[in-house]
C-alpha angles and dihedrals in degrees: 000000000000126000105229096208130358117241109279144093113305120243094210135193123192125209114196139168104184146023095331102226092148089047086055092052093049093046094049092047090053093045091050093049097247092112122048097218144113116210103223101179144351122213126189133188090205121072092205094051113138088212088066091054092047093050092050091048087054093048092246113144105257131186137187112211114184110213090204089065091066127073096229144005091257091053090050093048091047088060091047090052090048090057092045091052092047090057093042095240114173102176127038123210117196109213109183091328105164100202131088110245112240139210097279095058095037091055094046095046103029110180089354101092113091129190137184123216128191096233140060099266137248082039118080104002123180129025127355094017093165091053090048090053093050093046092050091051100233118170094213133035132158142150138293134208110204144163113260121244132167094284134079105273091328103123127117113291120243102176140351134193124199126218128181122249111221126210092243096047121127126188093272096050094046092045091052092051092048093046091058088060093043088060089057106041097044096064091036091056091048090050090055086055092050090051090055092239101125119095129176118223107176104300094340123096108211119205109209123203 
């Protein structure tokens, strides 16, 4: 059994591609003292990302790295890791980061990259999870915080939250209901990490008292 992170304040990096609502939730939780973390840096693969703007407004070091400017995925991730090291980040939170994490980052931050997904994994991985849930006809969906591995939303699960799916739901209404829970369980999962309570036993994440 492996302790994922020793007890202590998290030195956190955020990778984001979009509007950054989960970044907002993490930032506010840290500012209000609910999450023992310092956000050291934010990196985006999208120049127009609202998350970049929000980080800069909050005086958090923020960088746009264009994957197309690098010859390979490994070259791009080598630059990402270089920035993470420069800012002394020890844990990486993916917040709407729309790229599969590759070998370079996984080796550098083994068991220390965390993602949130808007479905109850292993159901409905990948893009458009809420649409997948509606089309399948499930009565409950939700969100999952998990450690990142080489697969698409396949890493060990830290925390999940269930929401009902109503007969009159569309993709927007279900997404909004799930997002409310995402904004709670992401920082809560990171706080368990900061408290040194998360242990990895094979595929299972154990939460110790």
